[in-house]
C-alpha positions as CSV (number, residue, x, y, z in Angstrom):
1,M,-56.2,13.5,13.5
2,S,-57.1,11.1,10.9
3,E,-55.8,11.8,7.4
4,D,-59.5,11.4,6.5
5,A,-59.9,14.8,8.7
6,F,-56.3,16.4,7.4
7,N,-57.5,15.7,3.6
8,M,-61.1,17.3,4.2
9,S,-59.5,20.2,6.1
10,I,-57.2,21.1,3.5
11,R,-60.0,20.9,1.2
12,K,-61.9,23.3,2.8
13,F,-59.2,25.8,2.6
14,L,-58.4,26.2,-0.5
15,K,-61.9,26.1,-1.5
16,E,-62.2,29.2,0.7
17,V,-59.1,30.5,-1.2
18,G,-60.3,29.3,-5.1
19,V,-63.9,31.0,-4.4
20,T,-62.4,34.3,-2.9
21,S,-59.7,34.6,-5.7
22,Q,-62.3,34.0,-8.3
23,R,-64.4,37.1,-6.9
24,K,-61.5,38.8,-6.3
25,I,-60.2,38.8,-10.0
26,E,-63.6,39.5,-11.2
27,E,-64.3,42.8,-9.4
28,T,-60.6,43.4,-10.7
29,V,-61.8,42.9,-14.4
30,R,-64.9,44.6,-14.4
31,K,-63.1,47.6,-12.7
32,G,-61.6,47.7,-15.9
33,Q,-58.1,47.3,-14.0
34,G,-57.3,44.1,-16.1
35,G,-55.8,46.4,-19.8
36,G,-55.1,44.2,-22.4
37,K,-55.9,40.5,-23.7
38,T,-54.7,38.5,-20.6
39,L,-54.4,39.2,-16.6
40,K,-50.9,37.9,-15.3
41,V,-51.8,36.8,-11.7
42,R,-49.5,35.0,-8.7
43,M,-50.6,33.2,-6.2
44,T,-48.5,32.6,-3.2
45,L,-48.9,30.4,-0.7
46,T,-46.9,30.6,2.7
47,A,-47.7,28.3,6.2
48,E,-46.6,30.3,8.9
49,G,-43.8,28.7,11.3
50,T,-42.3,26.7,8.2
51,G,-40.4,27.1,5.5
52,L,-43.1,27.0,3.2
53,N,-43.0,29.3,0.4
54,H,-44.7,27.9,-2.7
55,V,-45.4,30.5,-5.7
56,V,-47.5,30.3,-9.0
57,D,-47.6,32.2,-12.0
58,G,-50.4,32.2,-14.6
59,E,-52.1,34.3,-17.3
60,I,-55.9,34.4,-17.2
61,E,-57.8,35.2,-20.8
62,L,-60.0,38.1,-20.4
63,P,-63.4,38.3,-22.2
């Protein structure tokens, strides 16, 4: 696989993660499940068959 094809494959995956994650967060907030001024979030990235385990913690300010 070429480097360009590899990069495009990663970008496609990350775009899907971003779009679907945003939808799920918006649904959660609309249902009123995000009490308070911020929503604490965590994203965990793993890759089957590898030792990859990357965690990103953050806070999203609510309207």
